[in-house]
N, C-alpha and C positions, 0 to 999 in steps of 0.2 A: 488298360489303365484309365483312359478317358471314360469309357463306359462305366467302370466301377465308381469313379468320382461322380458321374452324373447320377447314378443310382443312389449314392450317399446323399447328395445335395437335394434330390427330389423325394427322399424318403420322409415319411410322416414324423419319425423320431427326430430327424435333423431339424425339420421346420419347427417342431414344438420346442426343441432345445434353444434354437435361435430366439424364439418368442419369449421363452423364459428368461434368457439372458437380458433381452431388451427390457422386459418388465422389471427385473431386479435392478438393472442399471438406472432405469427411470425412478424407481422407488428410492434408491440410494441418493440420487441427485436431489429429489424432492425433500427427503428427510434432512440431509445436510444443510440445504438451503434454509429450511424452516427453523432448524435449531440455531443456526448462526443469526438469523434475523430476529427471532424471538428473544434469545438470550441477551443480545446486545441492545435491544430497543430502549431499555430504561436508562442507558448511558449516553444516548445521542441527543443532540440539540440542534434545532433549526433557527431559533431566535437568540440573538445576542443578549438581550436583556434577561434571559433565563439561564444563560450559561455561567457556571461558577468560574471564579478566577483560578487559574493555574499559573505557576511561574513560567512554565515552558509549553509552547505549542509545537507539536511535531507535524511538519508538513510532509506528506508522502509524495514522492517524486513521480513524474511522468515526462514524456518528451515535450519539449517546447513547441515543436512543429509536428503536424500530422504527416501522413504518408505522401500527401500531395504537395507538401512544402508550406502550406498555410498555417496560421496559428492554431494550436491545439486548444480547443475550448476547455478541456479538462484542466490543463495547465493554467490557463488564464483565470478560470474561476477559483481554483485553489489559491493562487497567488493573491487574488483580490480578497478572498476570505481571510487569509492570513494577515494581510496588511490591515484589514478592517478590525480584526480582533486586537492586533497590536496597538493601533491608534485609539481603540476604545478602552484600553487598559485591561482587557480580559486575559492577556498573556504579556509577560515582560520580556521574553526571549523566544526566538524561533530556532528550532532545530530542523534543518532541512535534510531529509534522508532520501537518497536516490541512488541510481546506478551511474557508475563512472567506469564503464566497461572498456573504454579506450580514450585516447587523447581527444578525439573529435566528438565524443559523446559524454557529456558531463551534466547530469540532471541537477545536482546540488548547486553547481556554479551558475547554471542558467537561472535557477530560482533565486539565488542570492542577488544577481544583477537586477532581476525584475522587481524584487522587494526593495532594493535600494532606490530604484526609480520611483517607487511609491512612498518614499519617505521613511523607510525603516532604517534606523541607525545600524551601520555595519558591525558595530561592537556588540549589538544585541542579536547577532546571527551566528550560529554554529553549524558547520557542515558535517554530515555523515556521508562519506563517499562510498560506503559499502552497504547501502540499503538496497541490495540486489532484489530482495523480495519483501513482501509485507512482514513475513515472519522475522526476517533479519532486522528490519527497522524497529519492530516492537522490542525484541530481545536486546538489541544493541543499545537502545535508548536507556535501558536499565544497566546492563552489564558494562558498557563502554562509557556512557555519558552520565551514569549515576542518577537516573531519574526513575523514581518509583511511581510518581503520579504526573500525568501530563495530559494535554488536550490534543487529540489527533485531528488534523485538518485535511479533509478530502471530500469527495462526493459520498452521499449516504451509503450507496451499495458497497463502497470500499471501506468506509468507516465501520460498517457492520462487521465485516470480516476482521479488520484490524483490531477493533475493540474486543471482539470475541477471542482472538488469539492472545491478546494481552491479558485479559481477565482469566483465561484458563491457566496462565502462568503467574497468577497473583500480582499482576501489574495493574495499578489503579488508573487505568486510562478511561477518559471520556472522549466523545467525538463531537466536533462541530461540522455540520453538513454544508459544504460549499454548494453553490448553484449547480444543478445537474445539467446534463446535455440531453437534447431531445431524443426521443425514442428511435427515430430513424437513423440519426447519426451515431447513436450509442448502442445499436442492436448487437453488433459484433462483440463489443466490450461486455455487454450484459450476458451473452451466451458464454463467453469465456469465464465470467465471474461464477457462473453456476458450477463449472468444473473446478475452479479454484477453491470453492467451498468443500468439495469432496476431498481435494488435496489437503485441506486443513486437518481432516481426520486421518488421512493416510500418514501425514507427517507426525501427528501425535502418536499413532499406533507404532510407527517405526522409530520414534524417538529422534527425529531429525531436528537439528538446531541450525543456527545461522552458519552461512558459508565461511564467515571470517569474523573474528572478534578483534584481537589486537590490544594495544595499550590503552589504558583509561584516558579519557579526555574530559577536562573540567569545563563545564558550560561557562561561556563568557571569557575564556582565556585563550581561545584559538585566534591566531593572527596570521595574516598573509602579507608577504612583503610587496606585492604589486597587484595590479588589477587583472593579471593573467592567471588562469586556472593552474593550480600547483600540481606537481607530480606527487602522487600519494601511494603508499604501499597497498591500500585497498584496491586501487585500480588494477594492480598487477596480481591480485590474489584470486582473480577469477579462474 
């Protein structure tokens, strides 16, 4: 049996098959990355003075702390960008969409606290606790929160994919690019992003939608009775 497997692995046909699979995989990753980047580029903005006004800014969630326990620069830069747009009058309301996978991990609530610390009125903040993926955040913004047009706030690489997903579903999203993270610190994230762009096409091909929708929520009418993160059905829908 071992000898038979060795002959298979060492055969020319097997080696060429492996090479072909690697080439096709590389080509698929390159093509998906290029399509997402080029298609979304016209809808992304780096400068506040060039950014059109939208009523709602959608901030995409990430962990507040990195794996080592220190501040996550992706989180900090997104929050800073969101607060800047709000105070500049480029958005009137902030929809914070992130993962609330369990009681001790709540991206939207962490973003809410950080934005209030930066002077954003809490009545101008709405939380989406079921933004488990970028796809979920985009579709839920329209289907649950009633927004057909909004400004996505994240780093450019993330905005490219988010806006592409939205536009493919006839959602009129634009993106404002928060300050990015250096290449060394963000290498793992960038590599993962390449695969996420392939997943965009797999999701479209298979007709995959958001994990959870739920009842409609009116922007500006969401209230919380205390400063403690609430128990929400979205957290239990995982």
